[in-house]
C-alpha positions as a Markdown table, in Angstrom:
| # | Residue | x | y | z |
|---|---|---|---|---|
| 1 | Met | -27.3 | 28.0 | 16.4 |
| 2 | Asn | -24.7 | 30.5 | 16.4 |
| 3 | Val | -21.3 | 29.2 | 18.1 |
| 4 | Glu | -19.9 | 32.0 | 20.7 |
| 5 | Val | -15.8 | 30.7 | 20.2 |
| 6 | Pro | -14.8 | 28.7 | 17.3 |
| 7 | Ser | -15.1 | 25.1 | 17.6 |
| 8 | Thr | -13.8 | 22.0 | 15.3 |
| 9 | Phe | -16.7 | 20.2 | 12.8 |
| 10 | Trp | -16.0 | 17.4 | 10.5 |
| 11 | Val | -16.9 | 17.8 | 7.0 |
| 12 | Gly | -16.2 | 14.4 | 5.2 |
| 13 | Leu | -16.9 | 13.5 | 1.1 |
| 14 | Asp | -16.8 | 10.3 | -0.9 |
| 15 | Asp | -18.5 | 8.8 | -4.5 |
| 16 | Thr | -18.0 | 12.2 | -6.5 |
| 17 | Asp | -16.1 | 10.1 | -9.6 |
| 18 | Glu | -17.3 | 7.0 | -11.7 |
| 19 | Arg | -15.1 | 4.8 | -13.7 |
| 20 | Glu | -14.2 | 7.2 | -16.6 |
| 21 | His | -14.6 | 10.7 | -14.7 |
| 22 | Gly | -14.5 | 12.7 | -12.2 |
| 23 | Cys | -12.4 | 12.9 | -8.8 |
| 24 | Thr | -13.0 | 13.3 | -5.4 |
| 25 | Thr | -9.7 | 14.5 | -4.5 |
| 26 | His | -10.3 | 17.6 | -6.9 |
| 27 | Asp | -13.6 | 18.3 | -5.9 |
| 28 | Phe | -12.6 | 18.1 | -1.8 |
| 29 | Asn | -9.8 | 20.2 | -2.8 |
| 30 | Asp | -12.2 | 23.0 | -3.9 |
| 31 | Leu | -14.1 | 22.4 | -1.2 |
| 32 | Leu | -11.9 | 23.5 | 1.3 |
| 33 | Val | -10.1 | 26.1 | -0.7 |
| 34 | Thr | -13.7 | 27.7 | -0.3 |
| 35 | Leu | -13.8 | 26.9 | 3.2 |
| 36 | Ser | -10.1 | 28.7 | 3.7 |
| 37 | Lys | -11.9 | 32.0 | 1.4 |
| 38 | Ser | -14.6 | 32.2 | 3.7 |
| 39 | Gly | -12.5 | 32.5 | 6.9 |
| 40 | Met | -12.6 | 29.1 | 8.3 |
| 41 | Glu | -9.4 | 27.0 | 9.2 |
| 42 | Ile | -8.9 | 23.5 | 7.8 |
| 43 | Asp | -6.8 | 21.2 | 9.7 |
| 44 | Asp | -5.8 | 17.6 | 9.4 |
| 45 | Ala | -7.5 | 17.1 | 5.8 |
| 46 | Arg | -6.9 | 13.2 | 4.9 |
| 47 | Leu | -7.4 | 10.6 | 2.3 |
| 48 | Val | -8.3 | 7.1 | 3.4 |
| 49 | Arg | -8.6 | 4.2 | 1.5 |
| 50 | Leu | -10.9 | 1.8 | 2.1 |
| 51 | Trp | -12.1 | -1.7 | 2.0 |
| 52 | Pro | -11.1 | -3.0 | -1.8 |
| 53 | Phe | -13.9 | -5.2 | -2.4 |
| 54 | Ala | -16.8 | -2.8 | -1.6 |
| 55 | Pro | -19.6 | -3.3 | -4.1 |
| 56 | Gln | -19.6 | 0.5 | -5.2 |
| 57 | Arg | -16.4 | 1.6 | -4.5 |
| 58 | Thr | -14.8 | 4.4 | -6.8 |
| 59 | Arg | -11.7 | 4.1 | -8.9 |
| 60 | Gly | -9.4 | 5.1 | -6.6 |
| 61 | Asn | -11.9 | 3.8 | -3.1 |
| 62 | Ala | -11.1 | 6.5 | -1.1 |
| 63 | Ala | -12.6 | 8.9 | 0.7 |
| 64 | Leu | -12.0 | 12.7 | 2.2 |
| 65 | Ala | -12.4 | 14.4 | 5.7 |
| 66 | Ala | -11.1 | 17.6 | 7.5 |
| 67 | Ala | -11.5 | 19.0 | 10.5 |
| 68 | Val | -12.8 | 22.9 | 9.9 |
| 69 | Lys | -12.9 | 25.3 | 12.3 |
| 70 | Cys | -15.2 | 28.3 | 12.4 |
| 71 | Asp | -17.3 | 30.1 | 14.7 |
| 72 | Asp | -20.6 | 30.1 | 13.1 |
| 73 | Ile | -22.0 | 26.4 | 12.1 |
| 74 | Ile | -25.3 | 27.7 | 10.8 |
| 75 | His | -22.8 | 29.9 | 8.1 |
| 76 | Leu | -20.8 | 26.6 | 7.6 |
| 77 | Glu | -23.5 | 25.1 | 6.8 |
| 78 | Glu | -25.2 | 27.4 | 4.0 |
| 79 | Ile | -21.2 | 27.4 | 2.5 |
| 80 | Leu | -21.8 | 23.5 | 2.1 |
| 81 | Gln | -25.2 | 23.6 | 1.0 |
| 82 | Gln | -24.1 | 26.3 | -2.1 |
| 83 | Trp | -21.2 | 24.5 | -3.1 |
| 84 | Phe | -23.2 | 20.7 | -3.1 |
| 85 | Glu | -25.4 | 22.3 | -5.2 |
| 86 | Ser | -23.1 | 24.0 | -7.0 |
| 87 | Lys | -20.8 | 21.0 | -7.7 |
| 88 | Tyr | -23.7 | 17.8 | -8.1 |
| 89 | Ser | -27.5 | 19.2 | -8.8 |
| 90 | Ser | -27.1 | 18.1 | -12.4 |
| 91 | Val | -26.0 | 14.4 | -10.9 |
| 92 | Ile | -28.9 | 11.9 | -11.6 |
| 93 | Ala | -29.6 | 8.1 | -10.9 |
| 94 | Gln | -28.1 | 5.8 | -13.3 |
| 95 | Ser | -28.8 | 1.9 | -13.3 |
| 96 | Glu | -24.8 | 1.3 | -13.8 |
| 97 | Pro | -23.2 | -0.1 | -10.8 |
| 98 | His | -19.9 | 2.5 | -10.0 |
| 99 | Ser | -22.6 | 5.2 | -11.2 |
| 100 | Ala | -21.7 | 8.7 | -8.8 |
| 101 | Gln | -23.9 | 8.8 | -5.4 |
| 102 | Pro | -21.4 | 12.3 | -4.6 |
| 103 | Thr | -22.6 | 12.5 | -0.7 |
| 104 | Leu | -21.2 | 15.3 | 2.0 |
| 105 | Val | -21.2 | 14.9 | 6.0 |
| 106 | Leu | -21.3 | 17.4 | 8.1 |
| 107 | Val | -20.7 | 16.2 | 12.0 |
| 108 | Arg | -20.0 | 18.1 | 15.1 |
| 109 | Asp | -17.6 | 15.7 | 16.8 |
| 110 | Gln | -15.4 | 13.2 | 15.1 |
| 111 | Leu | -17.3 | 9.8 | 14.8 |
| 112 | Pro | -16.7 | 7.0 | 16.7 |
| 113 | Glu | -13.3 | 5.1 | 14.9 |
| 114 | Val | -14.8 | 1.6 | 15.1 |
| 115 | Leu | -16.9 | 3.1 | 11.7 |
| 116 | Tyr | -13.4 | 3.4 | 10.3 |
| 117 | Trp | -12.5 | 0.1 | 11.0 |
| 118 | Glu | -15.6 | -1.4 | 10.2 |
| 119 | Thr | -15.5 | 0.5 | 6.7 |
| 120 | Val | -11.7 | -0.6 | 5.7 |
| 121 | Arg | -12.1 | -4.6 | 6.4 |
| 122 | Glu | -15.5 | -5.6 | 5.6 |
| 123 | Tyr | -18.9 | -4.5 | 3.6 |
| 124 | Val | -21.1 | -2.2 | 5.3 |
| 125 | Asp | -24.8 | -1.7 | 4.7 |
| 126 | Leu | -25.7 | 1.8 | 4.1 |
| 127 | Glu | -28.8 | 1.6 | 6.5 |
| 128 | Asp | -26.7 | 0.3 | 9.5 |
| 129 | Arg | -24.4 | 3.4 | 9.0 |
| 130 | Thr | -27.4 | 6.2 | 8.6 |
| 131 | Tyr | -29.0 | 4.1 | 11.8 |
| 132 | His | -25.7 | 5.0 | 13.5 |
| 133 | Leu | -25.8 | 8.4 | 12.7 |
| 134 | Ala | -29.5 | 8.7 | 14.2 |
| 135 | Ser | -28.4 | 9.9 | 17.7 |
| 136 | Leu | -25.4 | 12.2 | 16.5 |
| 137 | Tyr | -25.7 | 15.7 | 15.1 |
| 138 | His | -25.0 | 15.6 | 11.4 |
| 139 | Arg | -26.1 | 17.2 | 8.2 |
| 140 | Ile | -25.6 | 15.1 | 5.1 |
| 141 | Trp | -26.2 | 16.2 | 1.3 |
| 142 | Ser | -26.7 | 14.1 | -1.9 |
| 143 | Thr | -28.5 | 13.8 | -4.6 |
| 144 | Asp | -31.1 | 11.9 | -6.2 |
| 145 | Ala | -29.0 | 9.3 | -7.1 |
| 146 | Gly | -28.7 | 8.2 | -3.8 |
| 147 | Cys | -26.7 | 8.4 | -0.9 |
| 148 | Ala | -23.9 | 5.8 | -0.9 |
| 149 | Gly | -21.2 | 8.0 | -0.5 |
| 150 | Leu | -22.2 | 8.5 | 3.5 |
| 151 | Ile | -20.7 | 5.4 | 3.8 |
| 152 | Gly | -16.9 | 6.7 | 3.1 |
| 153 | Ala | -17.1 | 10.1 | 3.9 |
| 154 | Thr | -18.1 | 8.8 | 7.8 |
| 155 | Ala | -15.2 | 6.6 | 7.9 |
| 156 | Ala | -12.6 | 8.9 | 6.8 |
| 157 | Ile | -13.9 | 11.3 | 9.8 |
| 158 | Ala | -13.8 | 8.5 | 12.3 |
| 159 | Trp | -9.9 | 7.2 | 11.0 |
| 160 | Arg | -7.7 | 8.1 | 13.7 |
| 161 | Gly | -4.5 | 6.9 | 12.3 |
| 162 | His | -2.7 | 6.8 | 16.1 |
| 163 | Asn | -0.7 | 4.2 | 15.0 |
| 164 | Asp | 0.4 | 4.1 | 11.8 |
| 165 | Trp | -0.1 | 6.5 | 8.8 |
| 166 | Thr | 1.2 | 7.9 | 5.5 |
| 167 | Trp | 1.6 | 11.6 | 3.7 |
| 168 | Glu | 0.5 | 11.9 | 0.4 |
| 169 | Cys | 0.8 | 15.4 | -2.0 |
| 170 | Thr | -1.8 | 15.4 | -4.5 |
| 171 | Ala | -1.1 | 17.7 | -7.3 |
| 172 | Trp | -3.8 | 18.1 | -10.1 |
| 173 | Arg | -4.2 | 19.8 | -13.5 |
| 174 | Asn | -6.8 | 21.5 | -15.8 |
| 175 | Glu | -5.9 | 19.8 | -19.2 |
| 176 | Gly | -6.7 | 16.5 | -20.4 |
| 177 | Gly | -4.8 | 13.9 | -22.5 |
| 178 | Val | -1.2 | 12.0 | -21.5 |
| 179 | Arg | 0.3 | 13.4 | -18.8 |
| 180 | Asn | 4.2 | 14.7 | -18.8 |
| 181 | Val | 6.0 | 13.6 | -16.2 |
| 182 | Pro | 8.5 | 11.6 | -17.0 |
| 183 | Gly | 10.2 | 8.8 | -15.4 |
| 184 | Lys | 13.9 | 9.8 | -15.2 |
| 185 | Ser | 12.5 | 13.2 | -13.1 |
| 186 | Val | 10.5 | 10.6 | -11.2 |
| 187 | Ala | 13.4 | 8.7 | -10.7 |
| 188 | Glu | 16.1 | 11.4 | -9.5 |
| 189 | Met | 13.2 | 12.9 | -6.8 |
| 190 | Ala | 12.6 | 9.2 | -5.4 |
| 191 | Glu | 16.8 | 9.4 | -4.5 |
| 192 | Lys | 16.7 | 12.7 | -3.5 |
| 193 | Phe | 14.1 | 12.7 | -1.2 |
| 194 | Pro | 14.4 | 8.5 | 0.1 |
| 195 | Gly | 11.8 | 9.5 | 2.7 |
| 196 | Thr | 9.1 | 8.8 | -0.2 |
| 197 | Ile | 7.7 | 5.7 | -1.1 |
| 198 | Leu | 6.0 | 3.5 | -3.9 |
| 199 | Asn | 7.3 | 6.3 | -6.5 |
| 200 | Arg | 8.3 | 3.6 | -9.1 |
| 201 | Asp | 8.5 | -0.2 | -10.2 |
| 202 | Pro | 11.8 | -1.1 | -10.4 |
| 203 | Asn | 11.0 | -4.4 | -12.3 |
| 204 | Leu | 8.9 | -2.7 | -15.0 |
| 205 | Lys | 11.0 | 0.9 | -15.0 |
| 206 | Arg | 7.7 | 2.5 | -14.4 |
| 207 | Ser | 6.5 | 5.3 | -12.5 |
| 208 | Leu | 3.6 | 5.1 | -10.3 |
| 209 | Ile | 2.6 | 8.8 | -8.8 |
| 210 | Ala | 0.5 | 9.4 | -12.2 |
| 211 | Pro | -2.6 | 7.9 | -12.8 |
| 212 | Arg | -3.6 | 6.3 | -16.5 |
| 213 | Thr | -7.1 | 7.1 | -16.3 |
| 214 | Pro | -8.7 | 10.5 | -16.9 |
| 215 | Cys | -8.9 | 12.4 | -14.3 |
| 216 | Pro | -7.6 | 15.8 | -13.2 |
| 217 | Val | -5.0 | 14.5 | -10.9 |
| 218 | Leu | -1.0 | 15.0 | -12.2 |
| 219 | Tyr | 0.3 | 12.3 | -9.8 |
| 220 | Gly | 0.5 | 11.9 | -5.9 |
| 221 | Ile | 3.6 | 11.6 | -3.8 |
| 222 | Arg | 3.2 | 9.6 | -1.2 |
| 223 | Gly | 5.9 | 9.1 | 2.1 |
| 224 | Glu | 6.9 | 8.9 | 5.6 |
| 225 | Glu | 6.3 | 12.9 | 6.4 |
| 226 | Gln | 4.7 | 15.7 | 5.6 |
| 227 | Ser | 7.6 | 17.8 | 4.3 |
| 228 | Asp | 9.1 | 14.9 | 2.4 |
| 229 | Val | 6.1 | 14.9 | 0.0 |
| 230 | Leu | 6.1 | 18.7 | 0.2 |
| 231 | Ser | 9.7 | 18.9 | -0.8 |
| 232 | Ala | 9.8 | 16.1 | -3.4 |
| 233 | His | 6.4 | 18.0 | -4.7 |
| 234 | Asn | 8.0 | 21.3 | -5.2 |
| 235 | Phe | 11.4 | 19.3 | -6.9 |
| 236 | Leu | 9.1 | 18.0 | -9.5 |
| 237 | Gln | 7.8 | 21.2 | -10.5 |
| 238 | Asp | 11.0 | 22.6 | -11.3 |
| 239 | Phe | 11.5 | 19.7 | -13.9 |
| 240 | Pro | 10.6 | 20.2 | -17.6 |
| 241 | Val | 7.5 | 18.1 | -15.9 |
| 242 | Glu | 3.6 | 18.9 | -16.7 |
| 243 | Gln | 2.7 | 21.9 | -13.9 |
| 244 | Ser | 0.5 | 21.3 | -11.5 |
| 245 | Thr | -3.0 | 23.8 | -11.4 |
| 246 | Ser | -3.3 | 23.3 | -7.7 |
| 247 | Tyr | -1.6 | 20.4 | -4.9 |
| 248 | Arg | -2.2 | 19.8 | -1.2 |
| 249 | Val | -1.1 | 17.2 | 1.0 |
| 250 | Phe | -3.1 | 14.9 | 2.7 |
| 251 | Arg | -2.3 | 12.3 | 6.0 |
| 252 | Thr | -3.2 | 8.7 | 4.6 |
| 253 | Asn | -3.7 | 5.2 | 5.8 |
| 254 | Gln | -1.7 | 3.8 | 2.6 |
| 255 | Ala | 0.9 | 1.6 | 2.7 |
| 256 | Thr | -0.3 | 1.2 | 6.5 |
| 257 | Asp | -2.3 | -2.7 | 6.3 |
| 258 | Asp | -5.2 | -1.4 | 8.4 |
| 259 | His | -7.2 | -3.3 | 5.8 |
| 260 | Leu | -5.4 | -6.7 | 7.3 |
| 261 | Glu | -6.4 | -8.1 | 11.0 |
| 262 | Ala | -3.3 | -10.0 | 11.5 |
| 263 | Phe | -1.2 | -13.0 | 9.7 |
| 264 | His | -2.3 | -16.6 | 9.3 |
| 265 | Asp | -0.4 | -19.6 | 9.8 |
| 266 | Ser | -1.4 | -23.0 | 7.8 |
| 267 | Thr | -0.3 | -26.1 | 6.4 |
| 268 | Val | -0.7 | -27.0 | 2.8 |
| 269 | Ala | -3.1 | -29.6 | 1.5 |
| 270 | Ser | -2.4 | -29.0 | -2.1 |
| 271 | Ile | -1.6 | -26.3 | -4.9 |
| 272 | Gln | -3.3 | -26.2 | -8.1 |
| 273 | Ile | -1.3 | -23.6 | -11.2 |
| 274 | Met | -4.3 | -22.6 | -13.2 |
| 275 | Thr | -3.9 | -21.2 | -16.6 |
| 276 | Gly | -2.3 | -18.0 | -17.1 |
| 277 | Gly | -0.3 | -18.8 | -13.6 |
| 278 | His | -2.2 | -18.0 | -10.9 |
| 279 | Val | -1.9 | -20.7 | -8.4 |
| 280 | Glu | -4.4 | -21.9 | -5.8 |
| 281 | Ile | -2.8 | -22.7 | -2.5 |
| 282 | His | -5.3 | -25.3 | -0.6 |
| 283 | Ala | -4.9 | -25.5 | 3.1 |
| 284 | Gly | -8.1 | -25.2 | 5.5 |
| 285 | Val | -8.9 | -22.0 | 3.1 |
| 286 | Thr | -8.3 | -21.3 | -0.6 |
| 287 | Leu | -5.5 | -18.9 | -0.8 |
| 288 | Leu | -4.7 | -17.2 | -4.5 |
| 289 | Ala | -1.7 | -16.4 | -5.7 |
| 290 | Phe | -2.1 | -13.5 | -8.8 |
| 291 | Ser | 0.5 | -14.6 | -11.5 |
| 292 | Gln | 1.3 | -10.6 | -11.7 |
| 293 | Gly | 2.1 | -11.2 | -8.2 |
| 294 | Gly | 5.9 | -11.6 | -9.0 |
| 295 | Glu | 8.3 | -13.3 | -6.1 |
| 296 | Ile | 4.9 | -14.3 | -4.4 |
| 297 | Asn | 3.7 | -16.3 | -7.1 |
| 298 | Lys | 7.0 | -17.8 | -7.8 |
| 299 | Leu | 7.0 | -18.8 | -4.5 |
| 300 | Ala | 3.6 | -20.2 | -4.4 |
| 301 | Gln | 4.3 | -22.1 | -7.2 |
| 302 | Thr | 6.9 | -24.5 | -5.3 |
| 303 | Leu | 5.2 | -25.1 | -2.0 |
| 304 | Lys | 4.5 | -29.1 | -1.9 |
| 305 | Glu | 1.8 | -30.9 | 0.5 |
| 306 | Gly | 2.4 | -30.7 | 4.3 |
| 307 | Asp | 4.3 | -26.9 | 3.9 |
| 308 | Gln | 4.4 | -24.9 | 6.5 |
| 309 | Ile | 3.4 | -21.0 | 5.7 |
| 310 | Arg | 2.4 | -17.9 | 6.9 |
| 311 | Trp | 0.4 | -15.5 | 5.2 |
| 312 | Phe | -1.3 | -11.9 | 5.2 |
| 313 | Gly | -4.8 | -12.2 | 2.9 |
| 314 | Leu | -7.8 | -9.9 | 2.2 |
| 315 | Ser | -11.2 | -12.3 | 2.1 |
| 316 | Gly | -12.9 | -12.1 | -1.5 |
| 317 | Pro | -16.6 | -12.1 | -1.9 |
| 318 | Asp | -16.2 | -15.9 | -2.8 |
| 319 | Gly | -14.6 | -16.8 | 0.7 |
| 320 | Thr | -11.2 | -16.9 | -1.0 |
| 321 | Tyr | -7.9 | -14.9 | 0.3 |
| 322 | His | -6.2 | -12.8 | -2.0 |
| 323 | Leu | -2.6 | -13.1 | -1.4 |
| 324 | Glu | -0.7 | -10.1 | -0.2 |
| 325 | Lys | 2.4 | -11.5 | 1.7 |
| 326 | Leu | 3.7 | -15.2 | 2.1 |
| 327 | Lys | 6.3 | -16.8 | 3.8 |
| 328 | Leu | 7.3 | -20.4 | 3.8 |
| 329 | Thr | 8.3 | -21.3 | 7.7 |
| 330 | Tyr | 9.2 | -24.8 | 7.1 |
| 331 | Gly | 9.1 | -27.5 | 4.5 |
| 332 | Gln | 10.7 | -30.7 | 3.1 |
| 333 | Arg | 12.8 | -31.4 | 0.4 |
| 334 | Asn | 15.1 | -34.1 | -1.6 |
| 335 | His | 13.9 | -36.9 | 0.7 |
| 336 | Arg | 16.7 | -39.8 | 0.6 |
| 337 | Arg | 17.9 | -42.8 | 2.9 |
| 338 | Pro | 20.2 | -41.4 | 5.2 |
| 339 | Leu | 23.6 | -43.1 | 4.9 |
| 340 | Cys | 25.7 | -45.6 | 6.8 |
| 341 | Ser | 28.9 | -44.9 | 8.6 |
| 342 | Cys | 30.6 | -46.9 | 5.9 |
| 343 | Gly | 29.8 | -44.7 | 3.4 |
| 344 | Ser | 26.2 | -46.5 | 1.3 |
| 345 | Arg | 23.4 | -45.2 | 1.3 |
| 346 | Tyr | 20.8 | -47.7 | 3.4 |
| 347 | Lys | 17.6 | -49.3 | 1.4 |
| 348 | Ser | 14.7 | -50.3 | 2.1 |
| 349 | Lys | 13.9 | -54.1 | 2.5 |
| 350 | Gly | 10.0 | -53.4 | 2.4 |
| 351 | Ala | 7.2 | -52.2 | 3.8 |
| 352 | Asn | 7.4 | -52.1 | 7.8 |
| 353 | Gln | 11.1 | -53.4 | 7.7 |
| 354 | Lys | 14.3 | -52.2 | 8.7 |
| 355 | Leu | 16.6 | -50.4 | 6.5 |
| 356 | Lys | 19.9 | -52.8 | 5.3 |
| 357 | Cys | 23.2 | -51.5 | 4.0 |
| 358 | Pro | 23.9 | -53.2 | 1.1 |
| 359 | Ser | 27.8 | -53.0 | 1.3 |
| 360 | Cys | 27.8 | -54.0 | 5.2 |
| 361 | Glu | 25.0 | -54.8 | 5.8 |
| 362 | Ser | 24.0 | -53.4 | 8.8 |
| 363 | Thr | 20.3 | -52.1 | 9.8 |
| 364 | Val | 18.8 | -49.1 | 11.0 |
| 365 | Asp | 14.8 | -48.0 | 11.9 |
| 366 | Asn | 12.9 | -47.3 | 8.7 |
| 367 | Gln | 13.7 | -43.5 | 8.4 |
| 368 | Trp | 14.0 | -40.3 | 5.9 |
| 369 | Asp | 16.8 | -37.8 | 5.3 |
| 370 | Phe | 15.7 | -34.4 | 3.8 |
| 371 | Asp | 16.4 | -31.2 | 3.4 |
| 372 | Val | 14.7 | -28.3 | 5.5 |
| 373 | Val | 13.8 | -25.2 | 3.5 |
| 374 | His | 12.4 | -22.1 | 4.3 |
| 375 | Ser | 11.7 | -18.4 | 3.2 |
| 376 | Asp | 11.8 | -14.8 | 3.7 |
| 377 | Trp | 8.4 | -12.9 | 2.8 |
| 378 | Lys | 7.6 | -12.0 | -0.3 |
| 379 | Glu | 5.0 | -9.6 | -1.5 |
| 380 | Pro | 3.6 | -8.7 | -5.3 |
| 381 | Pro | 5.6 | -6.2 | -6.7 |
| 382 | Pro | 4.7 | -2.3 | -6.4 |
| 383 | Ser | 2.4 | -2.1 | -9.5 |
| 384 | Tyr | 0.5 | -4.9 | -7.9 |
| 385 | Arg | 0.1 | -3.5 | -4.1 |
| 386 | Arg | -3.1 | -2.2 | -3.2 |
| 387 | His | -3.0 | 1.3 | -1.5 |
| 388 | Leu | -2.8 | 0.0 | 1.4 |
| 389 | Ser | -0.6 | -2.7 | 1.6 |
| 390 | Lys | 2.1 | -1.7 | 3.7 |
| 391 | Pro | 5.6 | -2.5 | 1.8 |
| 392 | Leu | 7.8 | -5.5 | 3.4 |
| 393 | Gly | 10.7 | -2.7 | 3.7 |
| 394 | Arg | 8.4 | -0.3 | 5.7 |
| 395 | Ile | 8.2 | -0.5 | 9.3 |
| 396 | Gly | 5.9 | 1.7 | 10.4 |
| 397 | Lys | 4.9 | 4.2 | 12.8 |
| 398 | Ser | 3.1 | 2.1 | 15.2 |
| 399 | Glu | 6.6 | -0.5 | 15.4 |
| 400 | Cys | 9.3 | 2.2 | 15.8 |
């Protein structure tokens, strides 16, 4: 059916990469370039990170989507089919748990937002997602390997990001080997463009924009505004930095905490410092502060029975919550008997008896003095945070 006036459709792509090769962002950019060359207008290209514990998650656990304006849906479908077949016709089913199952989705209307929230916060069954699409106009392209990518592709289409979002300028390269993105150049970029975020880990003095995996991504610069990341990319390319072959700015859900519903308040029953420095906190539920967690791990090691804590965390498959932010709201330390008005400290005379001053022999009810302790919020260092985790220093658009 030909559409008489330009209409907006949505395309989504996921699960094209495996542990050691492939790149969904690179492939999706190639698709958008192909559509643009065919005279179609691309809008709101987005990179959406999903539930970190998804059993068949890809390396970066991201899915891609965009709005496409065209006046002929049949022509659009033909281009998508040709592109998909040329890219993935050789993909075959494999037994490895992270083998690629590339899936391309086309829908007429943006999918319900609930599909995004389900996919960013919990396990989604492929059969359930397929059933949800049954009553909607859609086309799916996949291979004999399966269509697990349908879950991420539909979630990326369903994301609105009305309350909070960030941007990423992703740059790609053709060559393999070690990337030439010097840390000094990244540090200068971060200083010149303070609207960019998560560029470096100051503790490890490590750049965070260039991946360490054998994929086509040269780097990804994240920031609060589209202009921030684009200007930072152009600035970086003027340095003696490896030149990108292509780039694109995506709107993203990174650094938004969308994967977390709310903070929790708990009372510590006990802690256990495990081999390697990980800390288990038993507080009605089991919380885990990893040894790489920096300040969050240090705070966890100091907790005592009865401490009141506030925390954000993500429940893993075993029910243990992996801590992403932790705060001590109230604790008691350095218990001691109170001072008498004469300057001496009261002493206990035995169970269920009053305290007695050894100097003037005055008595008071049995009691303790103590120091009240609390802490600010703590979080892991940048190198060990999830893509979705909102840094403590980031306000976020929903809170402006």
